OpenMM code with the backbone's topology and positions (N, CA, C; nanometers):
from openmm import Vec3, app, unit

residues = "MET ALA THR LEU THR PHE VAL TYR ALA ASP LEU THR ALA VAL LEU GLY PRO LEU SER MET ARG VAL GLU PRO PHE ALA TYR ASP LEU CYS GLU ARG HIS ALA ALA SER LEU THR PRO PRO ARG GLY TRP GLU VAL ILE ARG LEU ALA PRO GLU THR VAL PRO ALA GLY PRO SER ARG GLU ASP LEU GLU ALA LEU ALA ASP SER VAL ARG GLU ARG GLY ARG ARG THR ALA ALA ALA ALA GLY ALA PRO LEU THR VAL ALA PRO GLY PRO ARG HIS GLY HIS LEU ARG VAL VAL PRO GLY GLY ARG ASP ALA ARG".split()
positions = [
    Vec3(8.0225, 12.0781, 6.0580),
    Vec3(8.1368, 12.1718, 5.9346),
    Vec3(8.1549, 12.3637, 5.9910),
    Vec3(8.0681, 12.4336, 6.0524),
    Vec3(8.1159, 12.4932, 6.0635),
    Vec3(8.0581, 12.5428, 6.2521),
    Vec3(8.1403, 12.5541, 6.3281),
    Vec3(8.1268, 12.7013, 6.4320),
    Vec3(8.0103, 12.8360, 6.4744),
    Vec3(8.0010, 12.8039, 6.5055),
    Vec3(7.9113, 13.0367, 6.5480),
    Vec3(7.9097, 13.0502, 6.6298),
    Vec3(7.9750, 13.1165, 6.6432),
    Vec3(8.0062, 13.2389, 6.7763),
    Vec3(7.9320, 13.3504, 6.7124),
    Vec3(7.8954, 13.4204, 6.8497),
    Vec3(7.9186, 13.5987, 6.8788),
    Vec3(7.9826, 13.6621, 6.9263),
    Vec3(7.9630, 13.8486, 6.8740),
    Vec3(8.0561, 13.8549, 6.9840),
    Vec3(7.9593, 14.0233, 6.9932),
    Vec3(7.8841, 14.0065, 7.0700),
    Vec3(7.7240, 14.0758, 7.1256),
    Vec3(7.7652, 14.2396, 7.1077),
    Vec3(7.8886, 14.2486, 7.1573),
    Vec3(7.9459, 14.3855, 7.1733),
    Vec3(7.9099, 14.4928, 7.0619),
    Vec3(8.0022, 14.3810, 6.9946),
    Vec3(7.9850, 14.4727, 6.7741),
    Vec3(7.8504, 14.3839, 6.7649),
    Vec3(7.7555, 14.4097, 6.8191),
    Vec3(7.6521, 14.2877, 6.7377),
    Vec3(7.6526, 14.3036, 6.6305),
    Vec3(7.7627, 14.1353, 6.6198),
    Vec3(7.8751, 14.0144, 6.5094),
    Vec3(7.8811, 13.9165, 6.5464),
    Vec3(7.8150, 13.7804, 6.4162),
    Vec3(7.8520, 13.6570, 6.4061),
    Vec3(7.9190, 13.6156, 6.3542),
    Vec3(8.0161, 13.5319, 6.3792),
    Vec3(8.1246, 13.4706, 6.3283),
    Vec3(8.0967, 13.3973, 6.3128),
    Vec3(8.0913, 13.2768, 6.1564),
    Vec3(8.1547, 13.1820, 6.1162),
    Vec3(8.2046, 13.1822, 6.0843),
    Vec3(8.2994, 13.0134, 6.1994),
    Vec3(8.4440, 12.9945, 6.1469),
    Vec3(8.4064, 12.8569, 6.1820),
    Vec3(8.5904, 12.7769, 6.1330),
    Vec3(8.6068, 12.6529, 6.0693),
    Vec3(8.5624, 12.5888, 6.2026),
    Vec3(8.4551, 12.4417, 6.2033),
    Vec3(8.4347, 12.3961, 6.2825),
    Vec3(8.5754, 12.3952, 6.4166),
    Vec3(8.5073, 12.4229, 6.5196),
    Vec3(8.5956, 12.3931, 6.6499),
    Vec3(8.6424, 12.2138, 6.7143),
    Vec3(8.7847, 12.2514, 6.7267),
    Vec3(8.8255, 12.1643, 6.7666),
    Vec3(8.7902, 12.1079, 6.8968),
    Vec3(8.7296, 12.1553, 6.9887),
    Vec3(8.6771, 12.1499, 7.1504),
    Vec3(8.5474, 12.2801, 7.2207),
    Vec3(8.4708, 12.2065, 7.2902),
    Vec3(8.3438, 12.3015, 7.2953),
    Vec3(8.3880, 12.3794, 7.3515),
    Vec3(8.3156, 12.5722, 7.2921),
    Vec3(8.3477, 12.6079, 7.3899),
    Vec3(8.1678, 12.6732, 7.4908),
    Vec3(8.2101, 12.7622, 7.5380),
    Vec3(8.0755, 12.7689, 7.5890),
    Vec3(7.9887, 12.8924, 7.4892),
    Vec3(7.8768, 12.8979, 7.4932),
    Vec3(7.8143, 13.0194, 7.4109),
    Vec3(7.8551, 12.9427, 7.2524),
    Vec3(7.9193, 12.9164, 7.2261),
    Vec3(7.8800, 12.8245, 7.0461),
    Vec3(7.8507, 12.7762, 6.9314),
    Vec3(7.8224, 12.7394, 6.9088),
    Vec3(7.6943, 12.6553, 6.8661),
    Vec3(7.7747, 12.5833, 6.6858),
    Vec3(7.7410, 12.4616, 6.7365),
    Vec3(7.8249, 12.3295, 6.5545),
    Vec3(7.6790, 12.4020, 6.4736),
    Vec3(7.7741, 12.3877, 6.3205),
    Vec3(7.6395, 12.4013, 6.2028),
    Vec3(7.6529, 12.3199, 6.0935),
    Vec3(7.5581, 12.2416, 6.0692),
    Vec3(7.5970, 12.1218, 6.0162),
    Vec3(7.5657, 12.2189, 5.8557),
    Vec3(7.6177, 12.2143, 5.7142),
    Vec3(7.6274, 12.2446, 5.6177),
    Vec3(7.5209, 12.3664, 5.5676),
    Vec3(7.4193, 12.2659, 5.5681),
    Vec3(7.2516, 12.3198, 5.4805),
    Vec3(7.2884, 12.4967, 5.5461),
    Vec3(7.2785, 12.4603, 5.7155),
    Vec3(7.2156, 12.5354, 5.8176),
    Vec3(7.3384, 12.6899, 5.8368),
    Vec3(7.5046, 12.6432, 5.7849),
    Vec3(7.6018, 12.7537, 5.7828),
    Vec3(7.5856, 12.8188, 5.7283),
    Vec3(7.5035, 12.7720, 5.5668),
    Vec3(7.4799, 12.8338, 5.4722),
    Vec3(7.4011, 12.9626, 5.4578),
    Vec3(7.3033, 12.8914, 5.5163),
    Vec3(7.1697, 12.9552, 5.4877),
    Vec3(7.1557, 13.0476, 5.6266),
    Vec3(7.2610, 13.0574, 5.7188),
    Vec3(7.2550, 13.1223, 5.8155),
    Vec3(7.2064, 13.2927, 5.7670),
    Vec3(7.1139, 13.3279, 5.8718),
    Vec3(7.1163, 13.5607, 5.8641),
    Vec3(7.1424, 13.5480, 6.0118),
    Vec3(7.1301, 13.6563, 5.9584),
    Vec3(7.2154, 13.7775, 6.1130),
    Vec3(7.0757, 13.8561, 6.1887),
    Vec3(7.0733, 13.8455, 6.2885),
    Vec3(6.9594, 13.9225, 6.3109),
    Vec3(6.9789, 14.0437, 6.2956),
    Vec3(6.8874, 14.1108, 6.2688),
    Vec3(6.8623, 14.2561, 6.2853),
    Vec3(6.9384, 14.4026, 6.2771),
    Vec3(7.0111, 14.4168, 6.1883),
    Vec3(7.1469, 14.5102, 6.3007),
    Vec3(7.2414, 14.4933, 6.2340),
    Vec3(7.3002, 14.3681, 6.2453),
    Vec3(7.4236, 14.2550, 6.2777),
    Vec3(7.4702, 14.2378, 6.2073),
    Vec3(7.5879, 14.1614, 6.1922),
    Vec3(7.6837, 14.1140, 6.0568),
    Vec3(7.7467, 13.9813, 6.1249),
    Vec3(7.7261, 13.9352, 6.0101),
    Vec3(7.8621, 13.8430, 5.9700),
    Vec3(7.9027, 13.7915, 5.9569),
    Vec3(8.0042, 13.7754, 5.9920),
    Vec3(8.1882, 13.6876, 5.9536),
    Vec3(8.2530, 13.5840, 5.9205),
    Vec3(8.2356, 13.5859, 5.7516),
    Vec3(8.2370, 13.4034, 5.7314),
    Vec3(8.3544, 13.3752, 5.7406),
    Vec3(8.4704, 13.3055, 5.7933),
    Vec3(8.6000, 13.3246, 5.7776),
    Vec3(8.5601, 13.1478, 5.7397),
    Vec3(8.6454, 13.1427, 5.5835),
    Vec3(8.6857, 13.1266, 5.5429),
    Vec3(8.7766, 12.8907, 5.5393),
    Vec3(8.7421, 12.8554, 5.5807),
    Vec3(8.8048, 12.7086, 5.6448),
    Vec3(8.9917, 12.6579, 5.5759),
    Vec3(9.0249, 12.6788, 5.6083),
    Vec3(9.1537, 12.5736, 5.5444),
    Vec3(9.1223, 12.4253, 5.4451),
    Vec3(9.1690, 12.4877, 5.3026),
    Vec3(9.1426, 12.3079, 5.2812),
    Vec3(9.2341, 12.1994, 5.3280),
    Vec3(9.1873, 12.0739, 5.2709),
    Vec3(9.2878, 11.9939, 5.3543),
    Vec3(9.3227, 11.9157, 5.1833),
    Vec3(9.3691, 11.8678, 5.1047),
    Vec3(9.3699, 11.7496, 5.0360),
    Vec3(9.2693, 11.6508, 5.0740),
    Vec3(9.2097, 11.5565, 5.0417),
    Vec3(9.1108, 11.4814, 5.0929),
    Vec3(9.2801, 11.2902, 5.0571),
    Vec3(9.1955, 11.2314, 5.1400),
    Vec3(9.3274, 11.1108, 5.0490),
    Vec3(9.3821, 11.1033, 5.1516),
    Vec3(9.4471, 11.0079, 5.1390),
    Vec3(9.6053, 10.9055, 5.2425),
    Vec3(9.7113, 11.0250, 5.1456),
    Vec3(9.8714, 11.0779, 5.1722),
    Vec3(9.8700, 11.1303, 5.1288),
    Vec3(9.9767, 10.9451, 5.0710),
    Vec3(10.1019, 11.0143, 4.9771),
    Vec3(10.2431, 10.9068, 4.9472),
    Vec3(10.2326, 10.8779, 5.0671),
    Vec3(10.2751, 10.8721, 5.1246),
    Vec3(10.3918, 10.8582, 5.3164),
    Vec3(10.2459, 10.7612, 5.3784),
    Vec3(10.1832, 10.7247, 5.4059),
    Vec3(10.0439, 10.7034, 5.4109),
    Vec3(10.0554, 10.6253, 5.3530),
    Vec3(10.0147, 10.6106, 5.2050),
    Vec3(9.9860, 10.4950, 5.1381),
    Vec3(10.1430, 10.3307, 5.1176),
    Vec3(10.2847, 10.4292, 5.1449),
    Vec3(10.4228, 10.3453, 5.1640),
    Vec3(10.4135, 10.2922, 5.2821),
    Vec3(10.3706, 10.3838, 5.3942),
    Vec3(10.3380, 10.2994, 5.5277),
    Vec3(10.2704, 10.2093, 5.5271),
    Vec3(10.1418, 10.1867, 5.4698),
    Vec3(10.0709, 10.1394, 5.5305),
    Vec3(10.1073, 9.9804, 5.3898),
    Vec3(10.1337, 9.9940, 5.3425),
    Vec3(10.2381, 9.9220, 5.2083),
    Vec3(10.3568, 9.8134, 5.2764),
    Vec3(10.3724, 9.9124, 5.3622),
    Vec3(10.5366, 9.7896, 5.4513),
    Vec3(10.4502, 9.7652, 5.5014),
    Vec3(10.3278, 9.7395, 5.6545),
    Vec3(10.2954, 9.7569, 5.7178),
    Vec3(10.2499, 9.5768, 5.6313),
    Vec3(10.1681, 9.6023, 5.5855),
    Vec3(10.0816, 9.4894, 5.5146),
    Vec3(10.2071, 9.3787, 5.4744),
    Vec3(10.3105, 9.4384, 5.3993),
    Vec3(10.4110, 9.3451, 5.3277),
    Vec3(10.5261, 9.2419, 5.4639),
    Vec3(10.5740, 9.3719, 5.5711),
    Vec3(10.5816, 9.2994, 5.6988),
    Vec3(10.5063, 9.2025, 5.7926),
    Vec3(10.3506, 9.2105, 5.7619),
    Vec3(10.2639, 9.1169, 5.8546),
    Vec3(10.2794, 8.9627, 5.6858),
    Vec3(10.2725, 9.0217, 5.6340),
    Vec3(10.3215, 8.9034, 5.5302),
    Vec3(10.3694, 8.7345, 5.6100),
    Vec3(10.4892, 8.8418, 5.5644),
    Vec3(10.5945, 8.7870, 5.5714),
    Vec3(10.6518, 8.7037, 5.7188),
    Vec3(10.5596, 8.7811, 5.8503),
    Vec3(10.5223, 8.7251, 5.9865),
    Vec3(10.4150, 8.6151, 5.9589),
    Vec3(10.3414, 8.6475, 5.8757),
    Vec3(10.3215, 8.5731, 5.8619),
    Vec3(10.2802, 8.3778, 5.7911),
    Vec3(10.3747, 8.4064, 5.7103),
    Vec3(10.4669, 8.3422, 5.5982),
    Vec3(10.5253, 8.2232, 5.7089),
    Vec3(10.6168, 8.2966, 5.8305),
    Vec3(10.7362, 8.2485, 5.9326),
    Vec3(10.7169, 8.1760, 5.9809),
    Vec3(10.6123, 8.2002, 6.1155),
    Vec3(10.5411, 8.1434, 6.1461),
    Vec3(10.4899, 8.0309, 6.1483),
    Vec3(10.4508, 8.0155, 5.9711),
    Vec3(10.3659, 7.8734, 5.9186),
    Vec3(10.4888, 7.8147, 5.9316),
    Vec3(10.6342, 7.8497, 5.8506),
    Vec3(10.7473, 7.7484, 5.8050),
    Vec3(10.7032, 7.7655, 5.6735),
    Vec3(10.6607, 7.8637, 5.5961),
    Vec3(10.6792, 7.8384, 5.4870),
    Vec3(10.8206, 7.9180, 5.4684),
    Vec3(10.8490, 7.9140, 5.3294),
    Vec3(10.9700, 7.9728, 5.3102),
    Vec3(10.9054, 8.1058, 5.1866),
    Vec3(11.0025, 8.1710, 5.2184),
    Vec3(10.9982, 8.3625, 5.1682),
    Vec3(11.0066, 8.3270, 4.9889),
    Vec3(10.9090, 8.3196, 4.9153),
    Vec3(11.0107, 8.2687, 4.7327),
    Vec3(10.8853, 8.3424, 4.6340),
    Vec3(10.9864, 8.4327, 4.5760),
    Vec3(10.8552, 8.4816, 4.4163),
    Vec3(10.7753, 8.4506, 4.3752),
    Vec3(10.6985, 8.4905, 4.3199),
    Vec3(10.6364, 8.3793, 4.2154),
    Vec3(10.6986, 8.3602, 4.1083),
    Vec3(10.6810, 8.2758, 4.0757),
    Vec3(10.7189, 8.3127, 3.8338),
    Vec3(10.6338, 8.3700, 3.7926),
    Vec3(10.6598, 8.4508, 3.7263),
    Vec3(10.5145, 8.4645, 3.5733),
    Vec3(10.5651, 8.6100, 3.5615),
    Vec3(10.4765, 8.6722, 3.5119),
    Vec3(10.4484, 8.8346, 3.4660),
    Vec3(10.4162, 8.8553, 3.6089),
    Vec3(10.4822, 8.9823, 3.5644),
    Vec3(10.4944, 9.1205, 3.6781),
    Vec3(10.3412, 9.2143, 3.6510),
    Vec3(10.2834, 9.2406, 3.6618),
    Vec3(10.1228, 9.3904, 3.7120),
    Vec3(10.1922, 9.4627, 3.8215),
    Vec3(10.2918, 9.5419, 3.8169),
    Vec3(10.3542, 9.6891, 3.8584),
    Vec3(10.4098, 9.6169, 4.0269),
    Vec3(10.3658, 9.6074, 4.1241),
    Vec3(10.4376, 9.5080, 4.2308),
    Vec3(10.4151, 9.3657, 4.2489),
    Vec3(10.3031, 9.3255, 4.1762),
    Vec3(10.1817, 9.1374, 4.2172),
    Vec3(10.2805, 9.1219, 4.1184),
    Vec3(10.2926, 8.9612, 4.1349),
    Vec3(10.3026, 8.8704, 4.0347),
    Vec3(10.1260, 8.8397, 3.9894),
    Vec3(10.1847, 8.7417, 3.8653),
    Vec3(10.0570, 8.6597, 3.7925),
    Vec3(10.1276, 8.5292, 3.8817),
    Vec3(10.0423, 8.4527, 3.9660),
    Vec3(10.0642, 8.3350, 4.0282),
    Vec3(9.9493, 8.2657, 3.8494),
    Vec3(10.0542, 8.1363, 3.8091),
    Vec3(9.9638, 8.0373, 3.7515),
    Vec3(9.8982, 7.9858, 3.7638),
    Vec3(9.8025, 7.9314, 3.7570),
    Vec3(9.7334, 7.7593, 3.8018),
    Vec3(9.6043, 7.9040, 3.8801),
    Vec3(9.6121, 7.9485, 3.9685),
    Vec3(9.5528, 8.0510, 4.0133),
    Vec3(9.4939, 7.9799, 4.2041),
    Vec3(9.3668, 8.0018, 4.2748),
    Vec3(9.3835, 7.9781, 4.3506),
    Vec3(9.3898, 7.8000, 4.4133),
    Vec3(9.3427, 7.7044, 4.2722),
    Vec3(9.3232, 7.5766, 4.2312),
    Vec3(9.4392, 7.5027, 4.2468),
    Vec3(9.5667, 7.5766, 4.2025),
    Vec3(9.6686, 7.5020, 4.2223),
    Vec3(9.7473, 7.3986, 4.3401),
    Vec3(9.6177, 7.4757, 4.4755),
    Vec3(9.7762, 7.4368, 4.5547),
    Vec3(9.7139, 7.3446, 4.6144),
] * unit.nanometer
topology = app.Topology()
chain = topology.addChain("A")
for resn in residues:
    res = topology.addResidue(resn, chain)
    for name in ("N", "CA", "C"):
        topology.addAtom(name, app.Element.getBySymbol(name[0]), res)
């Protein structure tokens, strides 16, 4: 959750975003310990807020995944010799309802 470092000359503890690499004399802390950190007497704690990044995939990530799945389906169907056809029936978004379901095969 956070990385703790010390500036001994200034009697300062710095609690910042989790470091991307291992540094000597830097300590990685979980959320609970980062929140409850108290410095030694006479020391100051500087808490650097981490940059927030929106959770979840971006629109471009989802489109790339959908394109990959479509391409894989095309290659699998072509390798099996199946013709690439669009199923008849009502559409729901980009999907189609296939009459008869699985048992119709």
